[in-house]
N, C-alpha and C positions, 0 to 999 in steps of 0.2 A: 360515742356509741360503744357498746360492748358486744363482742361476738360470743354466742353461747355454744360451746362445743357439744352440747347435748343434742340440739336440733339444728345446728348450723344457721341460726337466725341471729339478727342483731336487734337490740332493743335500746331505747333511750328513754330514761325517766329520771325522777328526782333522786337525790342521794339517799333519802330514806323512803324506800319504795313500798307500796302496797300491792305491787304486782305479784301474781302467782309465779312460781318458778317451776319449770318442768322437772319432774323427778328423772332419775337416770334411765328409767324404762319408758320415758316419754309420756307418762300417764298424767302428769300435772298434779299428782297427789302431794307434792312437796310444798304446798302453800303454807307460808309462814306469816306471822303477825306483821303488822305494818311497819315495824321498826327494823326490818331487815335491810342491810346495807345494799345499795346499788352501786357497784364500782364504776358504772358507766358515767357517773357524774362526780368522780373523784375531784377534790379541790385542785385547782391549777394555780401554781405559784406565779403565773404570768410569764414564765420563761419557756413553756412547753406549748407547741402547737397542738390544738385539741385533737387533731387526727394523726399525731405522730406515734401513738400507742393506744392499746386498749387492754382490757382485762378479760381473760378467758377462764371460765370455771373449770377446775380440774375434777376428774372423776374420783369417787370414793374408792377405797380398796375393794377388791373382788369380794363377793359375799362369803367365799370360803375362808377369808381372813378376818372378816368383821367380828365374828363372835368372840374371838380371842384377843382382838385388838383393844388396848387399854381405853382409848378414846371412843372409837366407833362401836365398841362392844358394850361393856357394862356401864360406862359413864354417859353414853349418849342417850338420854332419856329425860322425861319431865323431872325437873328439880336438879338434874345434873348438867351435862353439856347439852343444852337444849337446841343449839344450832351451831354448826361448824361447816362453813362453806369456804373453800380455798380457791383463789384465783391467781393465775400467773400473768405476769406482764408480757404482752406481745407487742413488739415494736413493728411498725409498718416498714415496708421496703424503703420508703423515702426518709425514714427516721434516722437521725444521728444524734439521739438525745443523750447517749452515754449515761452519765450519772445524774442528770438533772431531774429525773423523776423523784429522786430522794430529797428529803429535807437537808441531808448532809451532803456537802459537795464532793466528798471523797468516797461515797458509797453508791451502789446501784440497787435500786429496788427491784426484786425479782418476783415477789409474790406478796399477796395479802390474805389474811384469814379473817373471816367475819364470824364472830363467836357470841353466843348468848349463854351466860352462866345462870343456872337455876339457884335454888335456895338450900340445896343439900350438899354443898361443897365447901362449907365454911370451916374456918379455924376459930377465930373470935366470932361472937354472935353477929351475924349479918355481914361478915367480911369473908370473901373468898380466901381459902387457904393458900399460903404461898407455895406449897408443894404442888397444888393443882395448877397454879400459874406457871410454875417451872415446867411441869409436864407439857402444857400447851405450847410453851416456847420451843421445847425440844421437838415436839411433833411438827410444829410449823416450820422449823428449820429443815426437817426432812422433806417437807413439801417444797420448800425453797430450792433444795438441791435437785429435786425432780424437775422443778420448773427450769432450772439452769440447763438440765439435760434436754428438756423439750425445746428450748430455744435453739439448739443445734441439731434437732431431729433425733435425739437419743432418748432411750427409756431404760428402765431396769432390765428389760428383756434382752437388751443388746449386750453381747459379750464384751464389747469394748467400752461399756459405760459402767465403771466400777461401783460396787456398793460402798457406802460410807457408814462409819460408826462414830458415835459421839465420844471424843476423848476428854473434852472439858466443856462444862456449861456453867456460866456465871450469870446471876440475876441480881439486879439492883432494884429494890422496891421503892418507888417514888411517892405513891399515894395509895391509901387503902382502896381496894376494889370492892365496892358494895355487891352483895348478892343480887341476883336478878338484873345484872348489867349487860349491856351490849357493848362489845369492844371490837377493835381491829388490831391485829398483829401485822405489822409491816416488816417484811423480811428483806434484808440487804445482803448482797454478796460483797464482802470487803476485799478479799484477795484469795488467790490460790498459789501455793508454793509446792510444786511437785505433788506429793500425796496429801498435803495439808490444805484443807478448805476452811477459810475463816468467814464466818457469817455473824450478823448481828440483827437485832430486832427491837421494835418499840411496841408496847401495848398501850393503846390510847382509846379514848371514846371516839365516836363516829366523826365528829367534826374536828378532832385533833386538839381540842382545848384543854384536855386533861391527859397528862402522861401518868399512867399507873405504874409502869415498870419498864425496864430496859434489860436486854440480855445479849450476851455474846457467846459464841461456841466455836470450838475447833472440831472439825470432822477429819477423820483419817480414811483415805481410800484403801480398801482392802486389796491385797495383791491377788486374791482369788475369791470367787464367789462360792467356792466349796468350803470356805472356812466356817460359814454360818450353818 
């Protein structure tokens, strides 16, 4: 099951859900086409108890920030980024799953992003531009860092939860990503060393059978929030 932090309800349905999703104002206007990901039925590799974790949808940036935000502002529209829902991994109190959510034994999945690309973000005809893919990785990494904070009860509004900036972003393109595709970005926390936060991610189709690209990044924790 998945807990929805919008209305504090739990739902259970198929991986590709036709269910409406409540918008952030609770209006239910955020109904999306039937191929929207339902993280409540994420594939289980056989090593994880089905009730040891769930996915909780994260809230979009405040409306005051959306207009100037690269993804949620000019790109989030028909033909652009048509869907961008981010979920954080929430472990239950009984859970001791550690890194086993991840496909990689040495990483811990902290968030997933469900994205639909439209047909106006291409480089080669019919293929999503690599720069757009890199942008989405970078933004998803930011959400992953926020998810890490949420797991310990911290948010950007807390003085003791530092802002991070991207020092390095590396993307390896594995398969061409067709326009009008539905993908998932899985974000992993690799390690933290003092002010350095190392993360990585995979962009794949919903059932994980196609790996489109992989990325890694180094975040640096700022010493003061007044720098930005």
